[in-house]
C-alpha positions as CSV (number, residue, x, y, z in Angstrom):
1,M,4.4,20.5,-18.1
2,K,6.0,20.9,-14.7
3,V,8.8,18.3,-14.0
4,Y,9.0,17.2,-10.3
5,N,12.2,16.2,-8.6
6,W,11.8,13.0,-6.6
7,G,13.8,11.6,-3.8
8,I,13.6,8.0,-2.4
9,I,14.2,7.1,1.2
10,G,15.2,3.5,1.4
11,A,17.3,1.4,-1.0
12,G,15.7,-2.0,-0.9
13,W,13.8,-4.1,-3.4
14,I,10.5,-2.0,-3.4
15,A,12.5,1.2,-3.8
16,G,14.2,-0.3,-6.9
17,Q,10.8,-1.3,-8.4
18,F,9.6,2.2,-7.9
19,A,12.7,3.8,-9.3
20,K,12.4,1.7,-12.5
21,D,8.8,2.8,-13.0
22,L,9.4,6.5,-12.2
23,K,11.7,6.6,-15.3
24,L,8.6,6.0,-17.5
25,L,7.1,9.4,-16.5
26,P,8.3,12.5,-18.5
27,N,7.3,14.8,-15.7
28,A,9.3,13.0,-13.0
29,F,13.0,13.2,-12.4
30,L,14.6,10.9,-9.8
31,K,17.2,13.2,-8.3
32,A,18.3,11.6,-5.0
33,V,18.2,8.5,-2.8
34,A,18.8,8.3,1.0
35,S,19.7,5.3,3.1
36,R,21.0,4.8,6.6
37,S,24.1,3.3,4.9
38,S,25.8,5.9,2.6
39,E,27.5,3.0,0.7
40,R,24.2,1.4,0.0
41,A,22.8,4.7,-1.1
42,K,25.7,5.2,-3.5
43,T,25.3,1.7,-4.9
44,F,21.6,2.2,-5.4
45,A,22.2,5.6,-7.1
46,G,24.7,4.0,-9.5
47,E,22.3,1.2,-10.4
48,F,19.4,3.6,-11.2
49,E,21.5,6.5,-12.5
50,I,20.5,8.8,-9.7
51,P,22.6,12.0,-9.4
52,V,22.7,12.4,-5.6
53,S,22.9,9.9,-2.7
54,Y,22.6,10.6,1.0
55,G,23.6,8.6,4.1
56,S,20.6,9.9,6.1
57,W,17.0,10.9,5.6
58,E,17.7,14.2,7.3
59,E,19.9,15.2,4.4
60,M,17.2,14.3,2.0
61,S,14.7,16.4,3.9
62,A,17.0,19.4,3.8
63,D,17.6,19.3,0.1
64,P,15.8,22.3,-1.3
65,E,15.6,20.9,-4.8
66,I,13.5,17.8,-3.8
67,D,9.8,18.3,-4.4
68,I,8.4,14.8,-3.6
69,V,9.8,12.0,-1.4
70,Y,8.8,8.4,-1.8
71,I,9.4,6.5,1.5
72,A,10.4,2.9,1.2
73,S,12.2,2.3,4.5
74,H,11.2,-0.5,6.9
75,H,7.8,0.0,8.6
76,P,9.0,1.3,12.0
77,F,10.8,4.2,10.2
78,H,7.8,5.4,8.2
79,F,6.6,7.8,10.9
80,E,9.9,9.6,11.5
81,N,10.9,9.6,7.9
82,T,7.5,11.1,6.8
83,L,7.4,13.6,9.7
84,S,10.9,14.9,8.8
85,C,9.8,15.4,5.2
86,L,6.5,17.0,6.0
87,E,8.1,19.5,8.4
88,A,10.5,20.4,5.6
89,G,7.5,21.1,3.3
90,K,8.0,18.2,1.0
91,A,5.2,16.2,-0.6
92,V,5.3,12.6,0.6
93,L,4.2,9.2,-0.9
94,C,4.8,6.7,1.9
95,E,4.8,2.9,1.4
96,K,2.1,0.9,3.2
97,P,1.6,0.3,6.0
98,F,1.6,4.1,6.5
99,T,2.7,3.7,10.1
100,M,2.8,1.1,12.8
101,N,-0.4,2.2,14.4
102,K,-3.2,4.8,14.1
103,E,-1.8,7.0,16.8
104,E,1.3,7.7,14.6
105,L,-0.8,8.2,11.5
106,D,-3.0,10.7,13.4
107,K,0.0,12.8,14.1
108,L,1.2,12.7,10.5
109,V,-2.2,13.7,9.1
110,E,-2.4,16.5,11.6
111,V,1.0,17.9,10.5
112,A,0.2,17.5,6.8
113,R,-3.1,19.2,7.0
114,R,-1.8,22.0,9.3
115,N,1.1,22.7,7.0
116,K,-0.9,22.1,3.8
117,V,1.6,19.6,2.5
118,F,0.6,16.7,0.2
119,L,0.6,13.3,1.9
120,M,-0.6,9.9,0.5
121,E,-0.1,6.2,1.3
122,A,1.5,4.2,-1.5
123,I,-1.2,1.6,-1.9
124,W,-0.3,1.2,-5.5
125,T,-3.2,-1.3,-6.1
126,R,-5.7,1.6,-5.8
127,F,-4.4,3.2,-9.0
128,L,-4.1,0.2,-11.3
129,P,-6.4,0.1,-14.3
130,S,-7.7,-3.3,-13.1
131,T,-8.8,-1.8,-9.8
132,R,-10.4,1.2,-11.5
133,K,-12.4,-1.2,-13.8
134,V,-13.6,-3.1,-10.8
135,I,-14.8,0.1,-9.1
136,E,-16.5,1.1,-12.3
137,I,-18.5,-2.1,-12.5
138,V,-19.4,-2.1,-8.8
139,N,-20.6,1.5,-9.1
140,S,-22.7,0.7,-12.2
141,G,-24.9,-1.6,-10.2
142,E,-25.2,-4.0,-13.2
143,L,-24.5,-7.0,-11.0
144,G,-27.0,-6.1,-8.3
145,K,-26.3,-5.9,-4.6
146,M,-22.9,-6.9,-3.3
147,Q,-23.0,-9.8,-0.9
148,N,-19.5,-11.1,-0.1
149,I,-15.8,-10.4,-0.7
150,Y,-13.1,-13.1,-0.5
151,A,-9.5,-12.0,-0.7
152,D,-6.3,-13.7,0.2
153,F,-2.5,-13.2,0.1
154,G,-0.3,-16.1,1.1
155,F,3.1,-17.5,0.3
156,L,5.5,-19.9,2.0
157,L,8.4,-18.2,3.8
158,E,10.6,-20.5,5.7
159,Y,11.2,-19.4,9.2
160,D,14.3,-17.3,9.7
161,P,14.5,-15.1,12.8
162,K,16.8,-12.7,10.9
163,H,14.3,-12.1,8.1
164,R,12.5,-8.8,8.4
165,L,9.1,-10.5,8.3
166,Y,10.1,-12.6,11.4
167,D,11.7,-9.7,13.2
168,L,9.6,-7.8,15.7
169,E,12.0,-4.9,15.8
170,K,11.6,-4.4,12.1
171,G,7.8,-4.5,12.3
172,G,7.7,-8.1,11.1
173,G,4.7,-10.3,10.8
174,V,2.1,-11.0,8.1
175,L,-0.7,-8.6,8.9
176,L,0.9,-5.2,8.2
177,D,3.1,-6.3,5.3
178,V,0.8,-8.8,3.5
179,G,-2.6,-8.7,5.1
180,I,-3.1,-5.0,4.4
181,Y,-3.9,-5.9,0.8
182,P,-7.0,-8.0,1.5
183,V,-8.1,-5.5,4.1
184,F,-7.6,-2.7,1.6
185,I,-9.6,-4.2,-1.2
186,S,-12.4,-5.1,1.2
187,Q,-12.7,-1.6,2.7
188,L,-12.3,0.1,-0.8
189,L,-15.3,-1.8,-2.1
190,A,-17.5,-2.2,1.0
191,G,-16.4,0.3,3.5
192,P,-15.0,-0.1,7.0
193,P,-16.1,-3.1,9.2
194,V,-18.8,-2.8,11.7
195,K,-17.6,-5.9,13.5
196,I,-14.3,-7.8,13.2
197,H,-13.8,-11.5,13.9
198,T,-10.2,-12.6,13.7
199,T,-7.5,-15.1,14.8
200,A,-3.8,-15.3,14.3
201,R,-1.0,-17.8,14.7
202,F,2.5,-16.9,15.7
203,A,6.1,-17.9,14.9
204,E,8.8,-18.6,17.5
205,S,10.0,-15.0,17.2
206,G,6.6,-13.7,18.3
207,T,5.6,-12.4,14.9
208,D,2.2,-13.3,13.4
209,H,2.6,-15.6,10.5
210,S,-1.0,-16.2,9.6
211,C,-4.2,-14.3,10.2
212,N,-7.8,-15.0,9.3
213,I,-10.2,-12.1,9.3
214,I,-14.0,-11.7,8.9
215,F,-15.5,-8.3,8.4
216,E,-19.2,-7.6,8.9
217,Q,-19.8,-4.5,6.9
218,K,-22.7,-2.1,5.9
219,E,-25.7,-3.6,4.1
220,N,-24.9,-7.0,5.5
221,I,-21.8,-7.5,3.4
222,V,-19.4,-10.0,4.8
223,S,-15.7,-10.2,3.8
224,S,-13.5,-13.2,4.4
225,L,-9.9,-12.3,4.3
226,N,-6.7,-14.4,4.8
227,C,-3.0,-13.7,4.9
228,S,-0.2,-16.2,5.6
229,L,3.5,-16.9,5.5
230,L,2.8,-20.6,5.9
231,S,1.4,-21.6,2.5
232,H,0.9,-20.4,-1.0
233,S,-2.5,-19.2,-1.9
234,P,-4.3,-18.1,-5.1
235,V,-3.8,-14.4,-4.2
236,E,-7.2,-13.5,-5.7
237,A,-10.0,-11.3,-4.8
238,T,-13.6,-12.3,-5.6
239,I,-16.6,-10.0,-5.2
240,L,-20.0,-11.7,-5.1
241,F,-23.2,-10.0,-6.2
242,E,-26.8,-11.0,-6.6
243,N,-26.4,-11.5,-10.4
244,G,-22.8,-12.5,-10.8
245,Y,-19.3,-12.0,-9.5
246,I,-16.0,-10.3,-10.3
247,R,-12.7,-12.2,-10.0
248,M,-9.5,-10.2,-9.7
249,E,-7.1,-12.9,-10.9
250,S,-3.8,-13.8,-9.2
251,M,-2.0,-11.6,-8.1
252,F,-4.9,-9.3,-7.5
253,L,-2.8,-6.6,-5.9
254,T,-0.6,-6.3,-9.0
255,P,-1.3,-5.3,-12.6
256,G,-3.4,-8.2,-14.0
257,P,-6.6,-9.4,-15.6
258,I,-10.1,-9.4,-14.1
259,T,-13.0,-11.6,-15.2
260,I,-16.7,-10.6,-15.0
261,H,-19.1,-13.5,-14.5
262,R,-22.7,-12.4,-15.3
263,K,-25.7,-14.6,-14.6
264,D,-26.6,-16.6,-17.8
265,K,-23.8,-15.0,-19.8
266,D,-20.3,-16.0,-20.9
267,P,-17.4,-14.7,-18.7
268,Q,-15.9,-11.5,-19.9
269,L,-12.1,-11.1,-19.5
270,F,-10.4,-7.7,-19.2
271,E,-6.7,-7.5,-19.6
272,F,-4.5,-4.4,-18.8
273,P,-1.0,-4.6,-20.5
274,E,1.6,-2.5,-18.6
275,K,4.8,-0.8,-19.8
276,G,6.4,-1.2,-16.4
277,G,5.6,-2.8,-13.1
278,G,2.6,-0.6,-12.2
279,H,4.1,1.7,-9.6
280,H,4.1,4.7,-12.0
281,H,0.3,5.0,-11.6
282,E,0.6,6.1,-8.0
283,A,3.4,8.5,-8.8
284,T,1.2,9.9,-11.6
285,E,-1.6,10.5,-9.1
286,V,0.7,12.4,-6.8
287,M,1.9,14.7,-9.5
288,R,-1.6,15.1,-10.8
289,C,-2.7,16.3,-7.4
290,L,0.2,18.7,-7.0
291,D,-0.5,20.1,-10.4
292,G,-4.1,20.8,-9.2
293,G,-3.0,22.3,-5.9
294,L,-4.4,19.4,-3.9
295,T,-2.9,18.2,-0.6
296,E,-4.7,14.9,-0.6
297,S,-5.7,12.5,-3.3
298,P,-9.5,12.2,-3.9
299,L,-8.9,8.6,-4.9
300,L,-7.0,7.6,-1.8
301,P,-7.8,10.3,0.8
302,L,-6.1,10.4,4.2
303,D,-9.4,9.5,6.0
304,F,-9.4,6.2,4.1
305,S,-5.9,5.4,5.2
306,L,-6.9,6.3,8.8
307,G,-9.8,3.8,8.4
308,I,-7.4,1.1,7.2
309,M,-5.1,1.7,10.1
310,E,-7.9,1.6,12.6
311,S,-9.0,-1.8,11.3
312,L,-5.4,-3.1,11.5
313,D,-5.1,-1.8,15.1
314,R,-8.4,-3.6,16.1
315,I,-7.2,-6.8,14.5
316,R,-3.9,-6.6,16.4
317,E,-5.7,-5.9,19.6
318,I,-8.1,-8.9,19.2
319,C,-5.3,-11.3,18.2
320,G,-2.6,-10.0,20.6
321,I,-0.2,-8.9,17.8
322,T,2.6,-6.6,19.1
323,Y,5.8,-5.2,17.8
324,G,9.2,-4.3,19.2
325,N,8.8,-0.6,19.1
């Protein structure tokens, strides 16, 4: 079994969650962490027993012993972080949203494909056992034709212009950080939208703090999606069919149960116990692909991520959502 050396760019909360889960995998070794602050990188390295810390991502890109880089920096840095690693020939797993817009992502995909380097968006929900089970049931056709999808992700975040979600310069706002999950589950199960109807509300800083979205999709499927920083919500995804429905329980984007409701039958609950937080599934997929000589994941191909980014760009255009970059 080949053991891959991993590096992490970013030393925040999500980087810490990923670092914990990576330790569950026998074929992964977390060798280095990079941050714009060398002190923060050193502190993170000490906390997670990482041998090497860097004060810049350029140093990470230049390390010949790093095989795969997980990028967990703020959204506006994803493009340059990823580009630096791809040009150095390193496989990349980049946190969602992949980039700030489709134009940036087009460039990264072009570089990855031209250089034949592995690239994947870190939409961890795609690789969770619960999501795989939902896809299995949908593909079986046992519930009949899909009709609607309802998905939400909301929580109350008091307004603070210094918080990254209320800071335009840091790519703040609810759509890219939170709304991507309802958009993702809708497009995963029903494909890209043919038409989009959407509206957003804005905070004093100019960031979007709620967004309501309706997708009209193929075969007359309609998705109703919501994301908000103004109120708590169930954070569930419900997929309606002719003969029943599937409920991905709260929080649907994380490891958790799903319930199958079939017409005239008792509900069937599926639970998926986890050893860790669930991020190890996406890391496993990256290494599985590399073992097989693949440069894209067949479960989360780059064309799918391009489709997600195109939808987010269209939503932004309709609503007038802009950023500081």
